[in-house]
C-alpha positions as CSV (number, residue, x, y, z in Angstrom):
1,M,4.9,28.4,-25.1
2,Y,8.6,27.7,-24.7
3,R,9.2,31.0,-23.0
4,Y,6.4,30.2,-20.6
5,I,7.9,26.9,-19.7
6,V,11.4,28.3,-19.3
7,R,10.0,31.1,-17.1
8,R,8.4,28.5,-14.8
9,V,11.6,26.4,-14.6
10,L,13.7,29.5,-13.7
11,I,11.2,30.4,-11.0
12,S,11.5,26.9,-9.5
13,V,15.2,27.1,-8.9
14,P,15.1,29.7,-6.1
15,L,12.0,28.0,-4.7
16,L,13.9,24.7,-4.4
17,I,16.8,26.5,-2.7
18,G,14.5,28.2,-0.3
19,I,12.7,24.9,0.5
20,S,16.1,23.2,1.1
21,L,17.2,26.0,3.5
22,I,14.0,25.8,5.5
23,T,14.0,22.0,5.8
24,F,17.7,21.9,6.6
25,G,17.2,24.4,9.4
26,V,14.1,22.6,10.8
27,I,15.7,19.2,10.7
28,N,18.9,20.3,12.4
29,M,17.0,22.3,15.1
30,A,14.8,19.3,16.0
31,P,15.5,17.8,19.4
32,G,17.7,14.7,19.5
33,G,20.2,13.8,16.9
34,P,21.9,10.8,15.2
35,I,24.4,10.5,18.0
36,G,21.6,10.1,20.6
37,I,20.7,6.6,19.4
38,S,24.3,5.3,20.0
39,S,25.1,7.2,23.1
40,D,21.9,8.0,25.1
41,L,21.3,4.3,25.9
42,N,24.9,3.5,26.4
43,P,25.9,3.9,30.0
44,K,29.6,3.8,29.1
45,A,29.2,6.7,26.6
46,T,31.3,9.7,27.9
47,A,31.3,13.3,26.9
48,E,34.5,12.8,24.9
49,Y,32.8,9.9,23.0
50,R,29.9,12.1,22.1
51,E,32.2,14.9,20.9
52,R,34.1,12.4,18.7
53,L,30.8,11.2,17.2
54,K,29.8,14.8,16.4
55,A,33.2,15.4,14.7
56,Y,32.8,12.1,12.8
57,Y,29.4,13.1,11.5
58,G,30.5,16.8,10.9
59,L,27.9,18.0,13.5
60,D,30.5,20.1,15.3
61,R,30.6,22.7,12.6
62,P,28.2,25.7,12.5
63,I,24.9,25.1,10.8
64,Y,25.5,27.6,8.1
65,V,28.8,25.9,7.2
66,R,27.1,22.5,7.0
67,Y,24.3,23.9,4.9
68,G,26.7,25.6,2.4
69,Q,28.7,22.3,2.1
70,W,25.5,20.3,1.7
71,L,24.0,22.7,-0.9
72,G,27.2,22.5,-3.0
73,R,27.1,18.7,-3.0
74,M,23.4,18.7,-3.7
75,A,24.0,20.5,-7.0
76,V,25.8,17.4,-8.3
77,L,23.3,14.9,-6.6
78,D,25.7,14.1,-3.8
79,F,23.6,14.1,-0.6
80,G,26.5,12.7,1.5
81,D,26.8,9.4,3.3
82,S,24.0,7.9,5.4
83,F,24.3,8.0,9.1
84,S,23.0,4.4,9.2
85,P,25.4,1.5,10.1
86,D,25.9,0.6,6.4
87,G,27.2,4.1,5.6
88,R,26.1,4.0,2.0
89,K,25.6,7.0,-0.2
90,V,22.2,8.6,0.2
91,W,21.7,9.0,-3.5
92,D,22.3,5.3,-4.0
93,K,19.6,4.5,-1.5
94,I,17.2,6.9,-3.0
95,R,17.9,5.7,-6.6
96,E,17.0,2.2,-5.6
97,R,13.7,3.2,-4.1
98,I,12.5,6.1,-6.3
99,P,11.3,4.0,-9.3
100,V,8.8,2.2,-7.1
101,T,7.3,5.3,-5.5
102,L,7.2,7.1,-8.9
103,S,5.5,4.2,-10.6
104,I,2.8,3.9,-7.9
105,N,2.2,7.6,-7.8
106,L,2.0,8.0,-11.6
107,L,-0.4,5.1,-11.9
108,S,-2.4,6.7,-9.1
109,M,-2.6,10.0,-10.9
110,A,-3.5,8.4,-14.1
111,T,-6.3,6.4,-12.3
112,I,-7.5,9.6,-10.7
113,F,-7.7,11.5,-13.9
114,L,-9.2,8.7,-16.0
115,I,-11.9,7.9,-13.5
116,A,-12.6,11.2,-11.7
117,V,-13.1,13.3,-14.8
118,P,-15.8,11.1,-16.4
119,I,-17.5,10.8,-13.0
120,G,-17.5,14.6,-12.5
121,I,-18.8,15.2,-16.1
122,Y,-21.6,12.7,-15.8
123,S,-22.6,13.9,-12.4
124,A,-22.8,17.4,-13.7
125,V,-24.8,16.5,-16.8
126,R,-27.1,14.3,-14.8
127,K,-27.4,16.5,-11.8
128,G,-29.8,15.2,-9.2
129,S,-29.9,11.7,-10.7
130,L,-29.3,8.5,-8.7
131,F,-25.8,8.3,-10.0
132,D,-25.1,11.8,-8.9
133,R,-26.4,11.1,-5.4
134,I,-24.4,7.9,-5.1
135,A,-21.2,9.7,-6.3
136,T,-21.8,12.5,-3.7
137,V,-22.1,10.0,-0.9
138,T,-19.0,8.1,-2.0
139,V,-17.0,11.4,-2.3
140,F,-17.8,12.5,1.2
141,T,-16.9,9.0,2.5
142,G,-13.6,9.3,0.7
143,F,-12.9,12.6,2.4
144,A,-13.8,11.3,5.8
145,V,-12.2,7.8,5.9
146,P,-8.6,7.8,7.2
147,T,-6.2,6.1,4.7
148,F,-4.5,3.8,7.3
149,W,-7.9,2.6,8.6
150,L,-9.2,1.9,5.1
151,A,-6.0,0.1,4.3
152,L,-6.4,-2.3,7.3
153,L,-10.0,-3.0,6.4
154,L,-9.1,-3.8,2.7
155,M,-6.2,-6.0,3.8
156,I,-8.5,-8.0,6.2
157,L,-11.2,-8.3,3.5
158,F,-9.3,-9.0,0.3
159,G,-6.1,-10.4,1.8
160,V,-7.2,-12.5,4.8
161,H,-10.8,-13.4,4.4
162,L,-11.2,-13.6,0.6
163,G,-7.5,-14.3,-0.3
164,W,-7.8,-12.4,-3.6
165,L,-5.0,-10.0,-3.2
166,P,-1.6,-10.0,-1.5
167,I,-1.1,-7.6,1.4
168,S,2.7,-7.0,1.5
169,G,5.6,-6.4,-0.8
170,L,5.7,-6.0,-4.6
171,V,6.1,-9.6,-5.7
172,S,5.5,-13.1,-4.3
173,L,8.2,-15.5,-3.2
174,E,7.7,-17.6,-6.4
175,H,7.7,-14.6,-8.7
176,D,11.0,-15.5,-10.5
177,S,9.7,-19.0,-11.3
178,L,6.5,-17.8,-13.0
179,P,6.2,-17.2,-16.7
180,L,6.1,-13.7,-18.1
181,A,2.3,-13.4,-18.0
182,G,2.3,-14.8,-14.4
183,R,5.0,-12.3,-13.3
184,V,3.0,-9.4,-14.7
185,A,-0.2,-10.6,-13.1
186,D,1.6,-11.2,-9.8
187,R,3.0,-7.6,-9.7
188,A,-0.3,-6.2,-10.8
189,K,-2.1,-8.0,-7.9
190,H,0.4,-6.5,-5.4
191,L,-0.2,-3.0,-6.8
192,V,-4.0,-3.0,-6.7
193,L,-4.5,-2.0,-3.1
194,P,-1.6,0.5,-2.9
195,I,-2.7,2.3,-6.0
196,F,-6.3,2.4,-4.9
197,L,-5.4,3.8,-1.5
198,A,-2.9,6.3,-3.0
199,G,-5.6,7.6,-5.3
200,F,-8.8,7.2,-3.3
201,G,-8.7,10.7,-1.6
202,G,-7.7,12.4,-4.8
203,L,-10.3,10.6,-6.8
204,A,-13.0,11.9,-4.5
205,G,-11.7,15.5,-4.6
206,I,-11.0,15.7,-8.3
207,S,-14.4,14.3,-9.2
208,R,-16.1,17.0,-7.1
209,Y,-14.0,19.7,-8.6
210,M,-14.8,18.5,-12.1
211,R,-18.5,18.4,-11.3
212,S,-18.7,21.9,-9.9
213,N,-16.7,23.3,-12.8
214,M,-18.9,21.6,-15.3
215,L,-22.0,22.9,-13.6
216,E,-20.6,26.4,-13.9
217,V,-19.5,26.0,-17.5
218,I,-22.7,24.5,-18.9
219,R,-24.6,27.5,-17.6
220,Q,-22.5,29.9,-19.7
221,D,-23.9,31.7,-22.7
222,Y,-21.6,30.1,-25.3
223,V,-22.8,26.6,-24.3
224,A,-26.4,27.7,-24.7
225,T,-25.5,29.2,-28.1
226,A,-23.8,25.9,-29.2
227,R,-27.0,24.0,-28.2
228,A,-29.1,26.6,-30.0
229,K,-27.1,26.0,-33.2
230,G,-28.2,22.3,-33.1
231,L,-24.9,20.8,-32.2
232,P,-25.2,17.2,-30.7
233,E,-25.1,17.2,-26.9
234,R,-22.0,15.0,-26.8
235,K,-20.1,17.6,-28.9
236,V,-21.4,20.5,-26.7
237,V,-20.3,18.7,-23.5
238,F,-16.9,17.3,-24.6
239,R,-15.7,19.9,-27.1
240,H,-17.1,23.2,-25.7
241,A,-17.7,22.6,-22.0
242,M,-15.2,20.0,-20.8
243,R,-12.1,21.9,-22.1
244,N,-12.8,25.0,-20.1
245,A,-13.9,22.9,-17.0
246,L,-10.6,21.1,-17.1
247,L,-8.5,24.2,-16.5
248,P,-8.9,24.3,-12.6
249,V,-8.8,20.5,-12.4
250,I,-5.4,20.4,-14.1
251,T,-4.0,22.9,-11.6
252,I,-5.4,21.0,-8.7
253,L,-4.1,17.7,-10.0
254,G,-0.6,19.2,-10.1
255,L,-0.9,20.6,-6.6
256,S,-2.0,17.1,-5.4
257,V,1.6,15.7,-6.0
258,P,2.7,16.6,-2.4
259,D,-0.3,14.7,-1.0
260,L,0.5,11.6,-3.1
261,L,4.2,11.7,-2.1
262,G,3.3,12.2,1.6
263,G,0.8,9.4,1.4
264,S,3.6,7.1,0.2
265,V,4.9,7.1,3.7
266,I,1.7,5.6,5.0
267,F,0.8,3.0,2.4
268,E,4.4,1.9,1.7
269,T,4.9,1.3,5.4
270,I,1.6,-0.6,5.8
271,F,2.2,-2.8,2.7
272,A,5.9,-3.2,3.3
273,I,6.7,-1.7,-0.2
274,P,10.4,-0.8,-0.6
275,G,9.9,2.7,-1.8
276,M,10.9,6.3,-0.8
277,G,8.1,6.6,1.7
278,Q,9.3,3.5,3.7
279,L,12.9,4.7,3.4
280,F,11.9,8.1,4.7
281,Y,10.1,6.6,7.7
282,Q,13.2,4.5,8.5
283,G,15.4,7.6,8.2
284,V,13.2,9.5,10.6
285,M,13.2,6.7,13.2
286,S,17.0,6.5,13.0
287,R,17.5,10.3,12.8
288,D,19.5,9.9,9.6
289,Y,19.9,13.6,8.7
290,P,21.5,13.2,5.3
291,L,18.9,10.6,4.2
292,I,16.0,12.7,5.5
293,M,17.3,15.8,3.7
294,G,17.9,13.9,0.5
295,I,14.4,12.5,0.4
296,L,12.8,15.9,1.2
297,T,14.8,17.6,-1.5
298,I,13.9,15.0,-4.1
299,G,10.2,15.2,-2.9
300,A,10.4,19.0,-3.3
301,F,11.9,18.7,-6.8
302,L,9.1,16.2,-7.8
303,T,6.5,18.6,-6.4
304,L,7.9,21.5,-8.4
305,L,8.1,19.3,-11.5
306,G,4.4,18.4,-11.0
307,N,3.5,22.0,-10.8
308,I,5.5,22.8,-14.0
309,L,3.7,19.9,-15.8
310,A,0.4,21.3,-14.5
311,D,1.3,24.7,-16.0
312,V,2.2,23.1,-19.3
313,G,-1.1,21.3,-19.3
314,Y,-2.9,24.5,-18.4
315,A,-1.1,26.3,-21.3
316,L,-2.1,23.5,-23.7
317,A,-5.7,23.7,-22.6
318,D,-5.8,27.5,-22.7
319,P,-4.4,28.9,-26.0
320,R,-4.2,32.4,-24.6
321,I,-1.3,31.3,-22.4
322,N,0.6,30.1,-25.5
323,T,0.4,33.5,-27.0
324,G,1.6,35.1,-23.8
325,R,-1.6,37.2,-23.3
326,T,-2.2,35.6,-19.9
327,G,-0.3,33.7,-17.2
């Protein structure tokens, strides 16, 4: 088991370096640049002024030199200084925002797993029932509805017309004056819509994967044998069928981490949540290269970490991986 985990971690190191190389090249070859914002719209900006700006930001050096310097700093979590007017360290900015994004995404993944798996199991066991048909319609709706459009509808319904839920930020203005229970309830209300939107698409997909896997597993001979021995149906479903049906779902759940992180840009911008997604959007709009690269690297690391955790979960669910006979 430990060798399996160590092998996955060692494989992730060159993958992370390769991802950083590709993203660094793509970002630096994109049209425009950080000096364009301060010089293109300035009629008094001369060629000498632009060259001084390039030297100030270090953009006058060859791209491979800049990448080597950036890679060396990245090893110690030093992503350089932001090109924004405040000139703060990129890592300081990310460190302030990353707990918010991680909390929302972890809660979304937990919600997806705790709701989608039972729905998929029940739909498979009760194939063709009214519940199965309703779940199927809901799933296809979840795949088809754009996230930003659904967010606007929910904000209008629950925030404007009904007034049940807040539609921006993480806390209310009077948050600090509330008692402990009130502060917890206030933060929970602010997180309901973002967590729901972050997990809605994944909830639809995972429930369908779980249903199809369960339908395949419950047709296997060992399940029929377990039933023939007189085991209770609950034990047959949850002890014999569900464990094998979970294997592909665990992998897919790990691979859904990039979608959740990418979706953070949408719902954090819509709900004005001070997370990494909103910070990334601001960095792109201001062409802040160090900030963009720092967030992309952290996102790649979290994606690889999610895949490693999925591999660990796969190994726990499949004892053959623990003994090294597969994987």
